[in-house]
C-alpha positions in Angstrom: -17.1 -18.5 12.4 -16.2 -21.9 11.0 -13.7 -22.1 8.2 -13.8 -25.9 8.0 -15.7 -27.7 5.3 -16.4 -31.4 5.5 -15.4 -33.6 2.6 -19.0 -34.1 1.7 -19.7 -30.3 1.7 -16.5 -29.7 -0.4 -17.7 -32.3 -3.0 -20.9 -30.3 -3.4 -19.2 -27.0 -4.1 -19.0 -25.7 -7.7 -15.5 -25.3 -9.1 -16.1 -21.6 -9.4 -15.8 -21.0 -5.6 -12.3 -22.5 -5.4 -9.2 -20.3 -5.6 -7.6 -23.0 -7.6 -10.5 -24.7 -9.4 -8.5 -27.3 -11.3 -7.1 -28.6 -8.0 -10.3 -27.9 -6.0 -8.2 -26.1 -3.4 -8.8 -23.0 -1.4 -12.6 -23.1 -1.3 -14.2 -19.6 -0.8 -18.0 -20.1 -0.6 -18.3 -17.2 1.9 -16.5 -14.4 3.7 -15.1 -16.7 6.4 -13.4 -18.9 3.8 -12.0 -15.9 1.9 -10.2 -15.0 5.2 -9.1 -18.6 5.6 -7.7 -18.6 2.0 -5.8 -15.5 2.9 -4.4 -17.1 6.0 -3.3 -20.3 4.2 -2.0 -18.4 1.1 1.6 -19.0 2.2 1.2 -22.8 1.6 0.2 -22.3 -2.1 2.9 -23.5 -4.6 4.9 -20.5 -5.8 3.9 -20.8 -9.4 0.2 -20.7 -8.5 0.3 -17.8 -6.1 -0.5 -15.0 -8.6 -3.6 -16.8 -9.8 -4.7 -17.6 -6.2 -4.1 -14.0 -5.1 -6.3 -12.7 -8.0 -9.0 -15.3 -7.0 -8.9 -14.2 -3.4 -9.2 -10.5 -4.4 -12.2 -11.3 -6.6 -14.0 -13.3 -4.0 -13.1 -10.7 -1.3 -14.8 -8.0 -3.4 -17.9 -10.2 -3.8 -18.2 -10.7 0.0 -17.0 -7.3 1.1 -13.8 -8.6 2.8 -10.8 -6.3 3.1 -7.7 -8.1 2.1 -4.8 -6.6 4.1 -2.0 -9.0 3.3 0.7 -7.0 1.3 1.9 -10.3 -0.1 -1.5 -11.1 -1.6 -2.0 -7.6 -2.9 1.5 -7.7 -4.4 0.9 -11.1 -6.2 -2.5 -9.8 -7.4 -0.8 -6.7 -8.8 -2.8 -4.4 -6.6 0.0 -2.4 -4.9 
């Protein structure tokens, strides 16, 4: 499982697959990247965490990924 995207690959992704589309950060084009976004969630600026958490939950549902992080669930309002 590869959770690295090259600069060229990232440029080709639509904004809709990013956890923070306006910043083009936390790309989640597949299940592996949803898990990577979950792993890197702690580096997200505090004021953007609720939005990123909701985006992770939405993409996780799409790809059948179980989000287990209580922090993300809490920020997403799902606890």
